[in-house]
N, C-alpha and C positions, 0 to 999 in steps of 0.2 A: 963612614958609618952614618945611617939615617938618623934623623932627629927622633927622639922618643915621643910617642903620643900619650900625653898625660890624661887625656879624656877617658882612656881605657880604665884607668885606676880610680876615677872620680866616684863612680857608683859603688864599688866595693868598699872604698874608704869611707864614703858617706854612710853605708850600711853599718860598718863597724862603729863609727862615731854615734850613730843613732842607737845601737845596742848598748854602748857604754853610757850614754846619757840616760837611757831607759833604766839601766842597772842602778845608776846613782839616784834617780828620782823615785823608782818604784820597786827596786829589788827584782826578785824572780818574776813577779807579776808584770812588771814593766818590760822585762826582757821577753816574756811570752807575748805580750801585746805588740811590741815592736817587731819581734820575729814573725808574728802572724801577718803584720802589715807588709813586711819585706817579701814574704812568700806570696802574698796576694798580688803584689806588684809584679813579681816574676811570672806568676801564672797568667796574669792578664796579658803580658807581652808575649809569652809563649803561645797562648791561645790565638792572639792576633796573627802571629807569624804562621801558625798552622792553617788558619782560615784563608790567608792570602795564598799560600801554596796549594791548598785544596782547590780554590777557584782557578788558579793558574793551571793545575793539572787537567782540568776539563776542557782546555782550549788548545789549539795547535801552537807549537813552539814558534815564536817570532811573529805571531799574528796580532794585529790591533784593529779595532773597528774603524778608526780614522787616524791616519798619520798626521793630518793637519791639526786635529784637536790635541793629539799627544804633543806635537811640537809647541802648541800654544801653552800647554800646561806645565812643561818642563821648566825647572829652575836649577841654577847651579847649586851644588852642594846637597841635593836630595839623595837619599840612599837608594841602592838597587832594589831593596824591598819595597820602598815607596813607589818606585816606577812600576814594579811588578803588580802592586796593588792597583795602580791607575789603569794599566793595560789589561789586567786580569789574564796575563799570559807571560810565560818566561820568554826572555829575549833569545834570539838566535846568536850564539857565541861566534864571533868572527875573528877572534884572536886565539893564539895558542892557549891551551888550558893552563891554569895556574900561573899566568904571566901577567905582569902589570905593564901598562894599563890594559884594562879589559874593554873590548869593543863588542857591543851588542847591536842587533838590528831588529826592528819591528816593522812589518810590512802590512799594508791594508789591502782590501780587495781591488783597488784601482792601481795596484803596483807602485804606489807612493811608499816611501819608507823613511824611517828615522834611524840614523846611526848615532849611537850614544857611546861616549867614552867615560869609563868609570875608573877612578884611581883610589885604591883603598876602600872600595865600596861606595864611594860618593861620586855623583855625577860631576864631571869636569866640563865637558862640552858635548854638543850634539849638532847634527846637520840633518835637514830634511831634503829629500830628493823626490821630485815628481817626474813621471815619464813625459816624454815629448808628446804633445797633443796635436802637433802638425801632421796632417794626413797628406801623404804623397800619392793619393789614389788617382791614376791617370784616367779613370772612367768618369770622374766627376768634372764637370765643366763649370767654370766660374759664371756667376750670374751677370748678365749684361745690363 
């Protein structure tokens, strides 16, 4: 059985504790103030997620302006939503749907690409691949 992720319960438990503290110190007025703050917090996060997805919807799937810059900006543990916000594009899913770990690819105009591995929505590892730049053109002669 997998280990339980207690971080999922931290925000709801914190909200309940905040509401309880607000009740003790201010009655229904305190609950209304704390409830309004909690709702504002949730609306801000929802709005940010919608803006990220709206920007990503306007670009091709799996495209990034520069794979080299994406490779430099990635850090272990960042969320998939954060990477989508950085690239402004959804990644091209390379693994079977709804299966862990998830593999995504972002490719730039020069055919360089970054393959990222996400476990539970968090970036675990990534690799960047560049195309071979060696030209085997027989019509070109080396300079003497």
